[in-house]
MARFIKE-620163 format. One line per 5 residues: for each residue x, y, z of C-alpha. Coordinates in Angstrom, 1 decimal. Example, Ala and Ser with C-alpha at 12.3 -4.5 7.8 and 13.67 -1.06 7.14 Angstrom:
! MARFIKE-620163
12.3/-4.5/7.8 ~ 13.7/-1.1/7.1
//
This chain:
! MARFIKE-620163
342.9/35.2/7.1 ~ 341.9/38.2/9.3 ~ 345.4/39.8/8.9 ~ 344.1/40.8/5.4 ~ 345.0/44.4/4.9
341.8/46.7/6.1 ~ 341.6/50.8/5.9 ~ 339.1/50.7/8.6 ~ 340.9/49.6/12.2 ~ 337.6/47.4/12.5
336.3/46.1/9.5 ~ 334.8/42.9/8.6 ~ 334.9/41.2/4.7 ~ 331.5/39.7/4.4 ~ 327.9/39.5/5.9
327.0/38.1/9.5 ~ 324.4/36.3/7.2 ~ 327.5/34.6/5.7 ~ 328.2/33.8/8.5 ~ 325.0/32.3/10.4
323.3/30.7/7.3 ~ 324.9/27.6/7.6 ~ 326.9/27.7/4.5 ~ 329.9/26.6/6.6 ~ 331.4/30.2/7.2
333.3/31.2/10.9 ~ 333.8/34.2/11.9 ~ 337.5/34.6/12.1 ~ 338.6/38.0/15.3 ~ 342.1/39.5/15.9
342.2/42.0/18.6 ~ 345.6/44.0/18.0 ~ 346.8/47.1/20.4 ~ 349.9/49.2/19.6 ~ 351.6/49.4/23.0
354.3/52.2/22.9 ~ 355.1/52.2/26.6 ~ 354.6/49.1/29.0 ~ 354.6/49.4/32.9 ~ 356.5/46.7/33.9
356.0/42.8/33.6 ~ 352.2/44.4/33.1 ~ 350.9/42.7/29.1 ~ 347.5/43.0/27.5 ~ 345.1/40.3/28.2
341.5/39.7/27.2 ~ 338.9/38.9/29.4 ~ 335.1/38.2/28.4 ~ 332.5/36.3/27.0 ~ 332.2/32.7/25.1
334.2/32.3/23.3 ~ 337.2/34.3/24.6 ~ 336.9/32.7/27.6 ~ 333.1/33.2/29.1 ~ 334.3/34.7/32.3
334.9/38.3/33.7 ~ 337.7/36.7/35.9 ~ 341.1/38.5/35.4 ~ 342.9/35.4/36.6 ~ 341.5/33.8/34.2
342.1/36.3/30.6 ~ 344.1/35.1/28.3 ~ 346.9/36.9/27.1 ~ 348.2/38.7/24.0 ~ 350.8/37.7/22.2
353.3/40.3/20.7 ~ 353.2/39.9/17.1 ~ 356.3/43.3/16.4 ~ 357.5/45.5/19.0 ~ 355.4/47.6/19.7
352.0/45.7/18.9 ~ 350.3/42.4/20.8 ~ 347.6/40.6/19.2 ~ 344.8/37.9/19.8 ~ 343.4/35.8/17.6
340.2/33.2/17.8 ~ 337.6/31.4/16.0 ~ 334.1/32.3/16.5 ~ 331.0/29.8/15.8 ~ 328.2/31.0/13.8
325.8/31.0/17.7 ~ 328.1/33.0/19.6 ~ 328.1/36.1/17.0 ~ 328.0/38.8/19.6 ~ 330.7/39.2/21.9
331.9/41.6/24.9 ~ 335.0/41.8/26.4 ~ 337.7/44.2/27.7 ~ 341.5/44.5/28.2 ~ 343.5/44.9/31.1
346.5/44.7/32.1 ~ 348.2/42.1/34.4 ~ 351.5/39.4/34.5 ~ 350.9/36.6/32.0 ~ 352.7/33.7/34.4
352.1/34.6/37.6 ~ 349.3/36.0/40.3 ~ 349.8/39.9/40.5 ~ 347.9/43.6/40.3 ~ 345.9/44.0/36.9
344.2/46.7/35.6 ~ 341.1/47.0/33.5 ~ 340.8/49.1/31.0 ~ 338.5/52.4/31.7 ~ 335.2/52.8/30.3
332.0/50.5/29.2 ~ 332.2/47.1/27.7 ~ 333.2/46.5/24.6 ~ 330.8/44.8/21.9 ~ 331.1/43.2/18.9
328.6/41.8/17.0 ~ 328.6/39.8/13.9 ~ 332.0/41.0/13.1 ~ 331.4/44.7/14.0 ~ 332.4/46.6/17.1
329.6/48.8/18.3 ~ 329.6/52.4/19.1 ~ 333.1/54.1/18.0 ~ 336.8/53.0/18.1 ~ 338.6/54.0/21.1
341.8/53.6/22.7 ~ 342.0/51.0/25.7 ~ 342.9/53.4/28.8 ~ 344.5/52.4/31.9 ~ 345.0/54.3/35.0
346.3/52.9/38.2 ~ 348.8/54.5/41.3 ~ 351.3/52.1/40.7 ~ 352.1/53.9/37.5 ~ 353.0/56.9/39.8
350.6/60.1/39.8 ~ 348.9/61.6/36.9 ~ 350.1/59.2/34.5 ~ 348.0/57.3/32.3 ~ 348.6/54.7/29.9
346.4/55.2/26.3 ~ 346.9/52.3/23.6 ~ 345.6/52.0/20.6 ~ 343.1/48.9/19.4 ~ 342.9/47.3/16.2
340.1/45.0/15.7 ~ 339.7/43.0/12.4 ~ 337.0/40.2/11.3 ~ 336.7/37.7/8.3 ~ 334.5/35.1/7.4
336.7/31.7/6.6 ~ 336.1/27.5/6.4 ~ 339.0/25.8/8.2 ~ 337.0/23.4/5.3 ~ 339.1/25.4/2.5
342.1/26.0/4.8 ~ 342.5/22.2/5.6 ~ 342.4/21.5/2.0 ~ 345.8/21.5/0.6 ~ 348.8/22.7/0.9
348.9/26.0/-1.1 ~ 346.1/27.5/1.2 ~ 347.6/26.1/4.4 ~ 351.0/28.7/2.8 ~ 349.3/31.3/2.1
347.1/31.2/5.4 ~ 349.3/30.0/8.2 ~ 348.8/32.0/11.4 ~ 350.2/31.1/14.7 ~ 347.5/30.4/17.4
348.5/32.5/20.5 ~ 345.4/31.3/22.3 ~ 348.4/27.9/22.9 ~ 350.9/29.2/21.0 ~ 350.9/26.7/18.6
349.5/26.8/14.8 ~ 345.7/26.7/14.4 ~ 346.6/24.2/10.9 ~ 349.9/22.9/11.3 ~ 351.3/19.7/8.7
354.0/17.5/9.5 ~ 355.5/16.8/6.3 ~ 356.9/13.1/7.3 ~ 357.4/11.9/10.7 ~ 359.4/11.7/12.5
362.6/9.1/12.7 ~ 364.0/7.8/15.7 ~ 361.4/8.9/18.1 ~ 361.6/7.3/21.6 ~ 358.7/5.4/23.0
357.9/4.7/26.6 ~ 357.6/1.4/27.3 ~ 354.4/1.2/28.6 ~ 353.1/3.7/25.8 ~ 353.8/0.6/23.4
351.3/-1.5/21.5 ~ 350.8/-4.9/20.6 ~ 351.7/-5.6/16.3 ~ 348.3/-6.8/16.2 ~ 345.3/-3.6/16.8
342.6/-6.1/16.9 ~ 343.8/-7.4/20.5 ~ 342.6/-4.0/22.0 ~ 339.2/-4.7/20.2 ~ 335.9/-5.1/22.9
332.8/-5.1/23.1 ~ 330.6/-2.4/21.7 ~ 327.5/-1.0/24.3 ~ 323.5/-2.1/23.8 ~ 323.1/1.4/21.2
326.4/0.7/19.2 ~ 326.1/1.1/15.5 ~ 325.6/-2.0/13.9 ~ 325.5/-2.6/10.5 ~ 321.7/-3.6/9.4
319.5/-4.0/5.6 ~ 318.6/0.1/5.9 ~ 314.9/-0.6/4.6 ~ 314.6/-2.8/7.9 ~ 315.3/0.1/10.0
312.0/2.0/9.0 ~ 309.0/2.0/10.4 ~ 306.8/-0.6/10.7 ~ 303.4/-0.7/9.5 ~ 300.2/-0.1/11.1
297.3/-0.2/8.5 ~ 299.0/-3.1/6.7 ~ 298.7/-5.9/9.3 ~ 298.0/-6.0/13.6 ~ 300.0/-7.0/16.5
303.3/-5.8/13.9 ~ 306.4/-5.0/16.9 ~ 306.8/-1.2/16.2 ~ 310.8/-0.1/15.2 ~ 313.1/1.3/17.9
312.4/4.4/16.5 ~ 308.7/4.5/16.1 ~ 308.8/3.3/20.4 ~ 311.1/6.5/21.1 ~ 308.8/8.5/19.1
306.2/7.5/21.3 ~ 307.8/7.8/24.3 ~ 309.1/11.4/24.0 ~ 305.9/12.0/22.8 ~ 304.5/11.6/26.0
306.8/13.3/27.7 ~ 306.3/16.4/25.5 ~ 302.8/16.9/25.5 ~ 302.9/17.0/29.1 ~ 305.3/19.2/29.7
303.7/22.8/27.4 ~ 305.7/25.3/25.9 ~ 309.5/24.9/26.8 ~ 310.4/28.7/27.7 ~ 314.6/28.8/27.2
315.7/31.1/29.8 ~ 319.0/31.4/29.0 ~ 321.2/30.9/31.7 ~ 320.7/28.0/34.3 ~ 318.4/24.9/34.5
315.1/24.7/31.8 ~ 312.0/26.6/33.8 ~ 308.4/24.7/32.3 ~ 305.4/27.4/32.0 ~ 301.7/26.4/31.5
300.5/25.1/27.8 ~ 298.6/27.7/25.9 ~ 295.9/25.5/26.1 ~ 295.5/25.8/29.7 ~ 295.5/29.3/30.4
295.1/31.6/27.6 ~ 296.4/34.7/29.3 ~ 300.2/32.8/29.3 ~ 300.4/34.2/25.6 ~ 298.7/35.6/22.2
300.0/32.8/20.5 ~ 298.0/30.0/20.7 ~ 299.4/27.2/18.5 ~ 297.4/24.5/19.5 ~ 298.1/21.3/18.3
300.7/22.1/16.3 ~ 302.8/22.5/19.5 ~ 303.8/18.7/19.1 ~ 305.7/19.7/15.5 ~ 308.1/21.7/17.5
311.1/20.2/17.8 ~ 313.5/19.3/21.0 ~ 316.2/21.5/20.1 ~ 317.7/25.7/20.7 ~ 318.3/27.4/18.8
318.1/28.5/14.9 ~ 316.3/25.2/14.7 ~ 313.6/25.8/17.0 ~ 313.4/29.8/15.9 ~ 312.7/28.7/12.6
310.4/26.6/13.3 ~ 309.0/28.9/15.0 ~ 308.9/31.1/12.2 ~ 307.2/28.5/10.1 ~ 304.7/28.4/12.2
303.6/31.7/12.8 ~ 304.4/32.6/9.0 ~ 304.1/29.7/6.5 ~ 300.5/27.5/5.3 ~ 299.9/25.0/7.8
300.8/22.2/5.5 ~ 304.1/23.9/5.2 ~ 304.9/23.1/9.1 ~ 305.0/19.2/8.3 ~ 307.4/17.8/5.4
307.2/15.1/3.0 ~ 310.2/14.3/0.5 ~ 309.4/11.3/-1.7 ~ 312.1/9.2/-2.9 ~ 311.9/9.0/-7.2
314.1/7.1/-9.2 ~ 315.5/3.9/-10.6 ~ 316.4/0.3/-8.3 ~ 319.9/0.3/-6.8 ~ 320.4/4.1/-7.6
320.9/4.6/-3.8 ~ 317.7/5.9/-2.6 ~ 316.7/4.0/0.9 ~ 320.7/4.6/1.5 ~ 319.9/8.7/1.1
316.7/7.9/2.9 ~ 318.0/6.4/6.2 ~ 321.3/9.3/6.5 ~ 318.5/12.4/5.7 ~ 316.5/10.7/8.3
319.6/10.3/10.6 ~ 321.1/13.9/10.4 ~ 317.8/15.5/10.8 ~ 316.2/13.6/14.2 ~ 320.1/14.5/14.9
319.1/18.0/14.9 ~ 316.2/17.5/16.9 ~ 313.4/17.5/14.1 ~ 311.0/14.4/14.8 ~ 311.3/12.6/11.5
310.3/8.7/10.2 ~ 311.6/6.7/7.0 ~ 308.1/5.2/5.5 ~ 309.4/2.0/3.2 ~ 307.0/1.0/0.9
308.9/-2.0/-0.1 ~ 308.8/-3.2/3.3 ~ 304.7/-2.6/3.3 ~ 304.9/-4.9/-0.2 ~ 306.7/-6.9/1.7
304.1/-7.4/4.2 ~ 301.5/-7.5/2.9 ~ 302.3/-9.9/-0.3 ~ 305.2/-11.6/1.2 ~ 309.0/-11.8/-0.4
308.7/-14.2/-3.1 ~ 307.3/-11.9/-5.7 ~ 309.6/-12.1/-9.2 ~ 310.3/-9.8/-12.1 ~ 307.0/-10.4/-13.7
305.3/-8.5/-10.4 ~ 306.5/-5.2/-12.0 ~ 306.0/-5.7/-15.0 ~ 303.7/-2.3/-15.7 ~ 301.2/-4.1/-17.8
300.3/-6.7/-14.9 ~ 297.7/-4.9/-13.9 ~ 297.6/-6.8/-10.9 ~ 300.8/-6.4/-9.4 ~ 300.3/-2.4/-10.7
297.4/-2.6/-8.3 ~ 299.1/-3.9/-5.5 ~ 302.0/-1.9/-5.5 ~ 299.6/1.2/-5.7 ~ 297.4/-0.3/-2.9
300.7/-0.2/-0.5 ~ 301.8/2.4/-1.4 ~ 298.7/4.1/-0.5 ~ 298.9/2.7/2.6 ~ 301.9/4.2/3.6
301.2/7.8/3.0 ~ 297.8/7.1/5.0 ~ 300.4/6.0/7.6 ~ 302.5/9.1/7.3 ~ 300.0/11.6/7.9
298.2/9.8/10.0 ~ 301.8/10.6/12.1 ~ 302.0/13.9/11.0 ~ 298.4/14.1/12.5 ~ 299.8/13.3/15.9
303.1/15.5/15.9 ~ 305.5/14.7/13.3 ~ 307.2/16.6/11.3 ~ 308.9/15.0/8.3 ~ 308.6/12.0/6.6
310.7/10.4/4.3 ~ 308.8/8.5/1.9 ~ 310.9/6.2/0.0 ~ 310.0/4.0/-2.9 ~ 310.2/4.1/-7.0
307.5/6.2/-7.6 ~ 309.2/6.4/-11.0 ~ 305.3/7.6/-12.9 ~ 303.8/10.6/-12.9 ~ 300.8/8.8/-12.4
302.3/7.4/-8.8 ~ 303.6/10.8/-7.6 ~ 299.8/13.0/-9.0 ~ 298.6/10.3/-6.5 ~ 300.6/10.9/-3.7
300.3/14.6/-3.9 ~ 296.1/14.7/-3.9 ~ 296.4/12.9/-0.4 ~ 298.9/15.5/1.4 ~ 296.7/18.7/-0.5
296.0/20.4/2.4 ~ 298.2/17.9/4.9 ~ 302.1/18.6/3.9 ~ 303.9/20.4/2.0 ~ 306.0/17.6/-0.9
309.4/17.3/-1.8 ~ 310.7/15.8/-4.1 ~ 314.3/14.0/-3.9 ~ 315.6/12.3/-7.2 ~ 318.7/10.0/-7.6
320.2/9.5/-10.7 ~ 323.2/7.2/-11.4 ~ 324.6/6.9/-14.5 ~ 327.4/5.1/-13.3 ~ 327.2/1.3/-14.4
330.4/0.7/-12.3 ~ 328.7/1.9/-8.7 ~ 324.7/0.4/-10.7 ~ 326.1/-3.4/-10.3 ~ 328.1/-3.1/-7.0
324.5/-1.6/-5.8 ~ 322.7/-4.2/-7.5 ~ 325.0/-7.2/-5.7 ~ 324.7/-5.9/-2.7 ~ 321.3/-5.6/-3.0
321.0/-9.5/-3.7 ~ 323.3/-9.6/-0.4 ~ 320.9/-7.7/1.8 ~ 317.4/-7.3/0.7 ~ 315.0/-9.6/2.1
313.3/-9.9/-1.3 ~ 316.3/-13.0/-2.2 ~ 316.8/-13.9/1.5 ~ 315.4/-16.8/0.3 ~ 317.2/-17.5/-3.1
320.4/-20.1/-2.7 ~ 321.3/-19.2/-5.5 ~ 323.0/-15.8/-6.3 ~ 323.0/-15.5/-10.2 ~ 319.1/-16.8/-10.4
318.3/-13.9/-8.2 ~ 321.1/-11.2/-9.7 ~ 319.1/-12.2/-13.2 ~ 315.7/-12.1/-11.6 ~ 316.3/-8.1/-9.3
318.5/-6.9/-13.2 ~ 314.9/-8.1/-15.1 ~ 312.8/-6.0/-12.9 ~ 315.0/-2.7/-13.0 ~ 314.1/-3.6/-17.1
310.6/-2.9/-16.0 ~ 310.6/0.2/-13.6 ~ 313.2/1.4/-16.9 ~ 310.6/1.0/-19.5 ~ 307.8/3.5/-17.6
310.8/5.9/-15.8 ~ 309.3/9.4/-16.2 ~ 311.2/11.9/-14.6 ~ 310.6/14.9/-11.9 ~ 309.4/17.7/-14.0
306.4/18.5/-11.2 ~ 306.2/20.5/-8.2 ~ 308.7/21.3/-5.6 ~ 312.1/18.4/-6.5 ~ 315.9/18.3/-5.7
317.7/15.9/-8.2 ~ 320.8/14.1/-7.4 ~ 322.7/13.9/-10.0 ~ 325.5/11.3/-9.7 ~ 326.5/12.4/-6.8
327.0/9.1/-5.5 ~ 330.9/8.9/-5.6 ~ 330.8/12.5/-4.3 ~ 333.2/13.6/-8.1 ~ 331.7/15.0/-10.4
327.6/14.8/-9.5 ~ 325.7/18.1/-9.5 ~ 322.4/18.7/-7.5 ~ 319.7/20.7/-9.4 ~ 316.6/23.1/-7.3
313.0/23.5/-8.0 ~ 311.1/25.6/-6.0 ~ 312.4/25.3/-2.9 ~ 312.3/27.6/0.1 ~ 312.6/27.3/4.2
315.2/27.0/6.3 ~ 314.4/23.3/6.6 ~ 314.4/22.6/3.0 ~ 317.3/24.7/2.4 ~ 319.2/23.2/5.4
318.1/19.7/3.9 ~ 319.8/21.0/0.6 ~ 323.0/21.7/2.2 ~ 323.2/18.7/4.0 ~ 322.6/17.1/0.7
325.2/18.6/-1.0 ~ 327.7/17.4/0.9 ~ 327.2/13.5/1.2 ~ 328.4/10.3/-0.8 ~ 329.0/6.9/-0.3
333.1/7.1/-0.1 ~ 334.5/4.5/2.4 ~ 336.4/5.8/4.6 ~ 336.8/5.0/8.9 ~ 336.5/8.3/11.4
337.8/7.6/15.3 ~ 336.7/9.5/17.5 ~ 338.7/9.2/21.6 ~ 338.2/11.9/24.3 ~ 341.8/13.0/25.1
343.8/11.5/27.7 ~ 342.7/11.9/31.4 ~ 343.9/15.6/32.4 ~ 344.7/16.9/35.6 ~ 340.6/18.1/36.3
339.5/15.0/35.6 ~ 341.9/13.6/38.1 ~ 340.9/15.8/40.7 ~ 336.8/14.8/39.7 ~ 336.7/19.0/38.0
334.3/20.0/35.0 ~ 335.5/22.3/32.3 ~ 338.4/23.9/32.5 ~ 341.6/24.0/30.3 ~ 344.2/21.7/32.5
346.8/19.6/31.2 ~ 346.8/16.2/30.9 ~ 347.8/13.3/33.9 ~ 350.8/11.1/33.8 ~ 347.9/8.7/32.3
346.7/11.3/29.7 ~ 350.4/11.3/28.3 ~ 351.1/7.6/28.2 ~ 347.6/7.6/26.0 ~ 348.3/9.9/24.0
352.2/8.0/23.3 ~ 350.2/5.3/22.3 ~ 347.2/7.0/20.6 ~ 349.9/8.0/18.4 ~ 351.3/4.4/17.8
347.6/3.1/17.0 ~ 347.1/6.3/14.2 ~ 350.5/5.5/13.1 ~ 349.5/1.6/12.2 ~ 345.3/2.3/11.9
346.0/4.9/8.9 ~ 349.6/4.1/7.8 ~ 348.4/3.5/4.3 ~ 346.1/7.0/4.7 ~ 348.3/9.9/3.4
345.3/12.7/3.3 ~ 344.1/11.9/6.7 ~ 344.0/14.3/9.3 ~ 343.7/15.2/13.3 ~ 340.5/17.3/14.2
340.9/19.2/18.0 ~ 339.0/21.6/19.5 ~ 341.1/24.6/21.1 ~ 341.6/22.9/24.7 ~ 345.0/22.5/25.3
344.4/18.5/27.1 ~ 343.3/17.6/22.6 ~ 345.8/19.3/21.5 ~ 348.4/17.8/24.3 ~ 347.1/14.5/23.1
347.2/14.8/19.4 ~ 350.7/16.2/19.7 ~ 353.1/13.1/19.3 ~ 350.7/12.8/15.9 ~ 352.6/13.5/13.0
352.6/13.2/9.7 ~ 349.0/14.4/9.2 ~ 347.1/18.2/9.4 ~ 345.6/19.2/12.7 ~ 342.9/21.4/13.0
341.6/23.2/16.0 ~ 337.8/23.1/15.8 ~ 336.1/25.8/18.2 ~ 333.3/23.5/17.6 ~ 334.9/20.6/19.4
335.3/22.8/22.5 ~ 333.4/20.3/25.8 ~ 330.0/21.4/27.2 ~ 330.6/25.4/28.5 ~ 329.9/24.8/32.0
329.5/28.7/32.5 ~ 329.8/29.8/36.4 ~ 329.9/26.4/37.2 ~ 333.5/25.8/35.3 ~ 336.3/23.9/37.3
333.5/23.3/40.0 ~ 333.0/19.5/40.8 ~ 329.7/17.8/41.1 ~ 329.8/17.7/44.5 ~ 330.3/21.0/44.6
327.8/22.0/42.7 ~ 325.2/19.8/44.4 ~ 326.5/21.7/47.7 ~ 326.7/25.4/46.4 ~ 323.8/25.5/44.0
321.3/22.5/44.5 ~ 318.4/24.2/42.5 ~ 320.7/24.0/39.7 ~ 322.1/20.6/40.5 ~ 318.7/19.5/40.4
317.8/20.5/37.3 ~ 320.6/19.6/35.6 ~ 319.5/15.9/36.7 ~ 315.7/16.4/35.8 ~ 317.1/17.1/32.1
320.2/16.3/31.3 ~ 319.5/17.2/27.7 ~ 318.0/20.9/27.8 ~ 320.0/21.5/31.3 ~ 322.4/25.0/30.4
324.7/26.0/32.7 ~ 324.4/29.4/34.0 ~ 326.3/31.7/31.4 ~ 327.1/28.3/29.3 ~ 325.7/25.7/27.4
323.0/22.4/27.3 ~ 323.9/19.1/25.0 ~ 321.0/21.0/22.7 ~ 323.9/24.1/22.1 ~ 326.4/21.3/21.7
324.4/20.1/18.9 ~ 323.7/23.3/16.9 ~ 327.4/24.1/17.1 ~ 328.2/20.8/16.1 ~ 326.7/20.4/12.4
329.5/22.6/10.7 ~ 331.5/19.6/11.9 ~ 328.7/16.7/10.9 ~ 328.5/18.2/7.6 ~ 332.3/18.4/7.0
332.7/14.6/8.2 ~ 329.9/13.8/6.2 ~ 331.6/15.7/2.5 ~ 335.9/14.3/3.9 ~ 337.1/11.4/1.5
339.5/10.0/4.1 ~ 339.7/9.2/7.5 ~ 339.2/12.2/10.4 ~ 340.7/11.1/13.6 ~ 338.8/13.1/16.2
340.5/14.2/19.3 ~ 337.5/15.4/21.8 ~ 335.2/15.9/25.2 ~ 333.2/13.9/26.8 ~ 329.8/16.1/25.7
331.0/16.9/22.3 ~ 332.2/12.7/21.7 ~ 328.7/12.0/22.8 ~ 326.2/14.2/20.6 ~ 328.5/13.1/17.5
328.5/9.7/17.9 ~ 324.7/9.9/18.5 ~ 324.0/11.1/15.6 ~ 326.6/8.0/13.8 ~ 324.6/5.3/16.0
321.2/7.6/15.4 ~ 320.2/7.3/19.2 ~ 317.9/9.8/20.3 ~ 317.9/13.3/21.6 ~ 317.3/12.0/25.4
320.0/9.7/25.2 ~ 322.9/11.5/24.8 ~ 323.9/12.9/27.4 ~ 323.9/8.8/29.3 ~ 325.8/7.4/26.3
329.0/5.2/26.8 ~ 332.7/7.5/26.1 ~ 335.2/6.4/28.5 ~ 338.6/7.6/28.6 ~ 341.7/6.2/26.2
339.0/4.5/24.3 ~ 338.6/4.9/20.2 ~ 335.1/4.5/18.7 ~ 336.3/3.5/15.1 ~ 333.0/4.3/12.7
333.7/3.1/9.1 ~ 331.3/5.0/6.5 ~ 330.4/3.1/3.4 ~ 328.0/1.7/0.6 ~ 326.8/-1.3/3.5
325.5/2.4/5.9 ~ 327.0/2.6/9.6 ~ 329.7/0.1/11.1 ~ 331.7/0.7/14.3 ~ 334.1/-1.3/16.2
335.9/0.0/20.1 ~ 339.7/-0.4/20.1 ~ 340.7/0.0/24.8 ~ 344.0/1.2/24.6 ~ 344.6/1.5/28.3
342.7/1.1/31.7
//
């Protein structure tokens, strides 16, 4: 990791672009101090900006650990959105309050792994050392790009890269080869043999198993009076809100501030985005920056993107479209999924036999092209009202159909074809059977075998005229369904958002596996009613850690490749400590939302001492950023690598994290609107099991204790 040899005292292996380019790399930083002469019980500490501790309060500085007789070290992983670090060294007692001595000179600045200015020694001067006594210590700063995914992938990587976490005194990645025998179990921490007895009803916003095409946009141009889908209602509400707010100014600390829209006052800014401000994503960081860049530099039609699915039936198009829609919405992009099959069923009914889909059936061809044009027209109309990404879900299996769509999109949006190809007969057969069971086309067919035969005839009709995509910009997913030995081909793909889409698709698959989300056990700060902090568990929290261990052993007893993910805060690490037999991985990205200067305070205290901040947070909890801290939108941005890795995993994962973080993760799986994230219910001592697989996403909740 970061301890690799280097001739330079400050080194960085790789470029900062690799860190922030979305390729999964994180910056591993190692700070070392050579201390040949000590000053009593004073030892080196480090304090500074996020992600070190996010505070310049000496009492909260992190102690460096002794690496050798004369060398002290502190190491940590930096997420991409915190590549700039301000820090200083100081000397103070490790385990008690006492005098501290801060190094002389300006703050040290580390940007993308490179130390700004000359590497200087740490100089400490204090009357406590004696007259004319100055302590001078050599400082080494090393940085490297690492991937927690690669380290967790194999035992060999673990052996070669094992490094104790000096922040918490335990390994960043720890693997227990086998469960301990003869452990004592507190009677209050045991579980019933039947885990189903702990199942509790999920909230109204829970993940539901519904045929994916039924969750797509309800057609506007087919029939009047059609009830809008949930996603359409959510969009209308958000759009109305955005149209009143004008441009959002991210001032970096404290509450959000709003200024007049550029349409109201031309003197506000020389940048006149006009109606295009509606297409701005409700996001922060890289997403918002990329949106602004696309609007300023890209052609007008490139500011709106249409992902047009291509492929034979039962190749996973609708499932892929639903996952991509969920991912883009979660990142803050206005995205809608338009399914042409839904338009066809509303206009022509669900009782169309295989002959309707024959290429030599002119009436059927005309009817299918008509509903495709209606769906495309609806999507383009929605884009003109502020939509950013439209997912157009249909077979689109001929060049003639695709040319029609490209002609309609000309001057309105950029089209990228997404072709799904599957050559695995077993997977195709499984998908066909699921289609017969779930599709409204066969809801009235009582004979399963008859429905199966009809659908296979329909598939044959499509196959006779199928023409692979060779025109325009396209992404081909070839045998990617299983996640093994597949490949992705791209042609003429450029830009931030298309690049993110490709990266997401590379890591998705349909392998069924559970993801267990749970908060840490109750902490001392939970009992005190304080936010943030890094306190240990309460007595109830310790009992929960044992109950959770018991649950994981029962639920994942046959899952040899499962893993446990925690944040770097000790309340999650302590919750996971009793669990053995699985690799444990600490993610700084899973740390609780950074409450900045409000860290360690209670909400009543914030209301009393910082009333403006308290009111600003209540008005907009999604966008509100704590002074020198984070907002929920910031949390979403740093969680994107976690989402990508959860999608990539083929084995179960237990995520032990914090309320704000789990709200954001849950919103991704449940496809909840961004504005709902701050109010999603994630109670203590409850496990949310997300089951991912070919049938979509399903949820179950277990409450282990009150």
